[in-house]
C-alpha positions as CSV (number, residue, x, y, z in Angstrom):
1,M,37.6,25.1,14.4
2,L,35.2,26.7,16.9
3,N,37.0,29.6,16.7
4,V,36.3,30.1,12.8
5,A,33.0,29.1,13.8
6,V,32.3,31.8,16.3
7,K,34.0,34.4,14.0
8,A,31.4,33.0,11.3
9,A,28.6,33.4,13.9
10,R,29.1,37.0,15.1
11,A,29.5,38.3,11.8
12,A,26.7,37.0,10.8
13,G,25.1,38.2,13.9
14,A,26.0,41.8,12.9
15,I,24.0,41.7,10.1
16,I,21.4,40.4,11.8
17,N,21.7,43.2,14.7
18,R,22.0,45.9,11.9
19,A,18.6,44.6,10.1
20,A,16.8,44.5,13.2
21,L,17.3,48.4,13.5
22,D,14.8,48.6,11.0
23,V,13.1,45.3,10.4
24,E,10.1,47.1,8.5
25,A,12.8,47.5,5.5
26,V,13.5,43.8,5.6
27,R,12.6,42.0,2.2
28,V,10.3,39.0,3.1
29,S,9.1,35.8,0.9
30,Q,7.8,32.6,2.0
31,K,9.1,28.9,1.6
32,A,5.5,28.0,2.2
33,V,2.6,28.4,4.2
34,N,3.8,30.2,7.3
35,D,7.7,29.2,6.5
36,F,9.6,32.7,5.9
37,V,12.8,33.5,4.5
38,T,14.6,36.9,4.3
39,E,17.0,38.8,2.7
40,I,18.7,38.4,6.1
41,D,18.7,34.8,6.3
42,H,20.4,34.9,2.7
43,A,23.0,37.7,3.7
44,S,23.9,35.4,7.2
45,E,24.2,32.4,5.5
46,D,26.5,33.6,2.6
47,I,28.9,35.1,5.0
48,I,28.8,31.8,7.3
49,I,29.9,29.3,4.5
50,E,32.4,32.4,2.9
51,T,33.8,32.3,6.6
52,L,34.6,28.6,6.4
53,L,35.0,28.0,3.7
54,S,37.9,30.4,3.7
55,A,39.4,28.5,6.4
56,Y,38.3,24.9,5.6
57,P,37.8,25.0,1.7
58,G,38.1,21.1,1.6
59,H,34.7,21.2,4.0
60,G,31.3,20.2,3.2
61,I,28.3,22.3,3.7
62,W,25.0,21.7,4.4
63,A,22.8,25.2,4.9
64,E,19.3,25.9,5.2
65,E,18.8,28.0,2.6
66,T,21.2,26.6,0.3
67,G,21.1,22.7,0.9
68,R,24.3,21.1,-0.4
69,E,25.0,23.3,-3.2
70,R,28.2,25.1,-2.0
71,G,31.6,23.3,-0.4
72,A,33.1,20.2,-0.7
73,K,30.7,17.3,-2.0
74,D,32.6,14.1,-0.8
75,S,33.9,15.7,2.5
76,E,34.0,13.4,6.0
77,F,33.8,17.2,7.8
78,V,30.5,19.1,7.2
79,W,29.4,21.9,8.4
80,I,25.6,22.2,9.2
81,I,24.6,25.8,9.3
82,D,20.7,27.5,10.2
83,P,21.7,31.0,9.3
84,L,18.9,32.4,11.4
85,D,16.5,29.9,13.5
86,G,13.6,32.0,14.4
87,T,13.0,34.3,11.0
88,T,9.0,34.3,11.9
89,N,10.3,36.3,15.5
90,F,12.6,38.3,13.3
91,I,10.5,39.8,10.9
92,H,8.2,40.4,13.7
93,G,10.7,42.1,15.7
94,F,10.1,39.7,18.4
95,P,14.0,39.3,19.6
96,V,13.8,35.4,20.2
97,Y,16.3,34.0,17.7
98,C,19.8,32.8,16.6
99,I,22.5,31.4,14.5
100,S,23.6,27.7,14.2
101,I,26.4,26.2,13.4
102,A,27.2,22.7,14.0
103,L,30.6,20.2,12.4
104,A,29.5,16.7,11.8
105,V,32.5,14.7,11.0
106,R,31.9,11.0,9.5
107,G,28.2,11.9,11.0
108,K,28.8,12.6,14.0
109,V,28.5,16.7,15.7
110,E,31.6,17.2,16.9
111,Q,31.7,21.6,17.3
112,A,28.5,23.9,18.0
113,V,28.0,27.1,17.7
114,I,24.7,29.1,19.1
115,Y,25.0,32.8,18.6
116,D,22.1,35.2,19.6
117,P,22.8,38.5,18.6
118,S,20.3,40.1,20.2
119,R,21.4,39.3,23.8
120,N,25.2,38.9,22.5
121,D,25.2,35.3,24.3
122,L,27.4,32.9,22.9
123,F,26.9,29.3,23.2
124,T,29.4,27.0,22.5
125,A,30.6,23.1,22.9
126,T,33.6,20.7,21.5
127,K,32.6,17.2,21.6
128,G,34.3,15.8,25.0
129,R,35.2,19.2,26.5
130,G,32.1,20.4,27.9
131,A,29.7,23.2,27.1
132,Y,29.9,27.4,27.5
133,M,27.8,30.3,27.5
134,N,30.1,33.4,27.4
135,D,33.1,31.7,28.1
136,R,31.2,29.9,31.4
137,R,30.7,26.1,32.0
138,I,27.0,25.4,32.0
139,R,25.0,22.2,32.9
140,V,22.0,21.1,32.9
141,S,19.3,21.6,35.7
142,K,19.7,19.1,38.3
143,R,15.8,19.0,38.7
144,S,14.1,15.6,39.3
145,D,10.4,16.4,39.9
146,L,8.1,16.8,36.5
147,S,6.0,19.0,38.3
148,Q,8.5,21.6,39.4
149,C,9.9,21.5,35.5
150,L,9.9,23.7,32.7
151,I,9.6,22.5,29.6
152,S,10.2,24.3,26.4
153,T,8.6,22.9,22.6
154,G,7.7,24.5,19.2
155,F,4.0,25.0,17.8
156,P,2.9,23.1,14.7
157,F,2.9,25.7,12.0
158,R,2.7,23.8,8.8
159,K,-0.9,23.2,7.0
160,D,0.3,19.2,6.8
161,D,0.9,19.0,10.7
162,D,-1.0,16.9,12.9
163,F,-2.1,19.4,15.1
164,S,-4.9,17.1,17.1
165,K,-1.4,15.0,17.9
166,Y,0.2,18.3,19.3
167,L,-2.5,18.9,21.3
168,A,-2.3,15.5,22.9
169,M,1.4,15.7,23.7
170,M,0.9,19.2,25.2
171,S,-1.9,18.2,27.2
172,E,0.4,15.6,28.8
173,V,3.1,17.5,30.1
174,M,1.1,20.5,31.0
175,Q,-0.7,18.6,33.4
176,R,2.3,17.5,35.2
177,T,4.6,20.6,35.0
178,A,5.5,23.9,35.9
179,G,4.9,25.4,32.4
180,I,5.2,25.1,28.9
181,R,7.0,27.8,26.9
182,R,6.9,28.1,22.9
183,P,10.4,30.7,21.9
184,G,10.0,30.1,18.8
185,A,13.7,29.3,18.0
186,A,14.6,25.5,18.4
187,A,18.3,25.8,18.5
188,L,18.2,28.2,21.7
189,D,15.9,26.0,23.2
190,L,18.5,23.4,23.6
191,A,20.7,25.9,24.5
192,Y,18.4,26.8,27.1
193,V,18.3,23.4,28.2
194,A,22.0,23.0,28.4
195,A,22.4,26.1,30.2
196,G,19.6,24.8,32.8
197,F,17.3,27.7,32.3
198,A,14.4,25.0,30.7
199,D,14.7,21.0,32.2
200,G,13.4,19.5,29.1
201,F,12.4,20.5,25.4
202,F,10.3,18.6,22.7
203,E,9.2,19.5,19.1
204,T,8.5,17.5,15.7
205,G,9.0,18.5,12.5
206,L,12.4,20.1,12.6
207,S,15.6,19.7,10.2
208,P,18.9,18.6,11.2
209,W,19.9,22.6,11.4
210,D,17.4,23.0,13.8
211,V,19.2,20.6,16.3
212,A,22.7,19.9,15.1
213,A,24.4,22.5,17.6
214,G,22.2,22.3,20.2
215,S,22.1,18.4,20.7
216,L,26.2,18.7,21.3
217,L,25.5,21.5,23.6
218,V,23.0,19.5,25.8
219,T,25.1,16.5,25.7
220,E,27.8,18.2,26.8
221,A,26.6,19.9,29.5
222,G,25.3,16.4,30.8
223,G,22.1,15.9,29.4
224,L,20.2,13.5,27.3
225,V,19.1,14.1,23.5
226,G,17.0,11.7,21.1
227,N,13.9,11.3,19.0
228,L,10.7,10.8,20.9
229,T,11.6,7.2,21.9
230,G,14.8,7.8,23.4
231,E,16.7,6.8,20.8
232,A,19.6,8.7,19.8
233,D,20.6,8.5,16.4
234,F,17.4,11.1,15.9
235,L,19.1,14.1,13.6
236,E,17.5,13.0,10.1
237,Q,14.3,11.9,11.8
238,R,12.5,15.4,12.4
239,E,11.4,14.9,16.1
240,C,13.5,16.1,19.1
241,L,13.5,15.8,22.7
242,A,16.1,16.9,25.1
243,G,16.5,17.3,28.8
244,N,18.5,16.3,32.2
245,P,18.7,12.9,32.7
246,K,16.2,12.4,34.9
247,V,13.7,14.7,32.8
248,Y,14.4,13.0,29.7
249,G,13.3,9.6,30.8
250,Q,10.1,11.1,32.3
251,L,9.4,13.0,29.1
252,V,10.2,9.5,27.2
253,N,7.9,7.6,29.0
254,L,5.3,10.4,28.1
255,L,5.5,11.2,25.0
256,G,7.4,8.1,23.4
257,R,3.9,6.4,21.7
258,Y,3.7,9.9,20.1
259,S,6.6,9.1,18.1
260,K,6.3,7.6,14.8
261,F,9.0,5.5,15.6
262,A,7.1,4.2,18.1
263,S,6.0,0.6,18.3
264,T,2.4,-0.1,17.9
265,S,1.6,-1.8,21.4
266,D,3.4,1.5,22.5
267,K,1.2,4.1,20.8
268,T,-1.8,1.7,21.9
269,A,-0.8,1.7,25.7
270,E,-3.0,3.9,27.9
């Protein structure tokens, strides 16, 4: 199954790379304020779904642009797809974006592929078999001192986002770490945590296709992933926190009270 997902990701990557040669010619529309979609998102999603369903016609599909319209509706096997994570970066020619494909079996992610077509970096994971970048085993970082850690995040961009809360969260992290980075593609952020390039990650407002594949990469690389309070059942909760085990615990202590799932006492704690 992983090989078919890799085939699908590379086919989509070829479409994206061709379009990137003349990105100004790409047709762009808005799903909402600051939430863009392009013809390339749709073309990428189409080739991914066609490749997967050709091999597994009985599987379900849950994709960013077409939802659950295609594939079997009652299958225990569901492919969760983001055909172009980082669309805003892509339409500006900023080369930080990726394709994310995960297979959930009875609600649990068991296969993961994240492909960065601009760098030809391929991240893969199978549950119980480790995580890999370009066929080399990867592990989360070993840093434990938060003051030496690099943390990635994503900034709010929707009108109804709670900007003041996010600024408070960033302040908590910025004062205690070596730096914060905001690359603009959550799936790739999680892949980078798995590879040890970043020590931790947090973001709210995320959808399952943003985090499904990356979450398996992190856990198979020895890290932890959950919501801001540290609960592991986070996939549809629209918040995500990840890191190596020691950093993860410290970030939960810092950011847990900002979670919508935090208890009243946690939210009022100093």
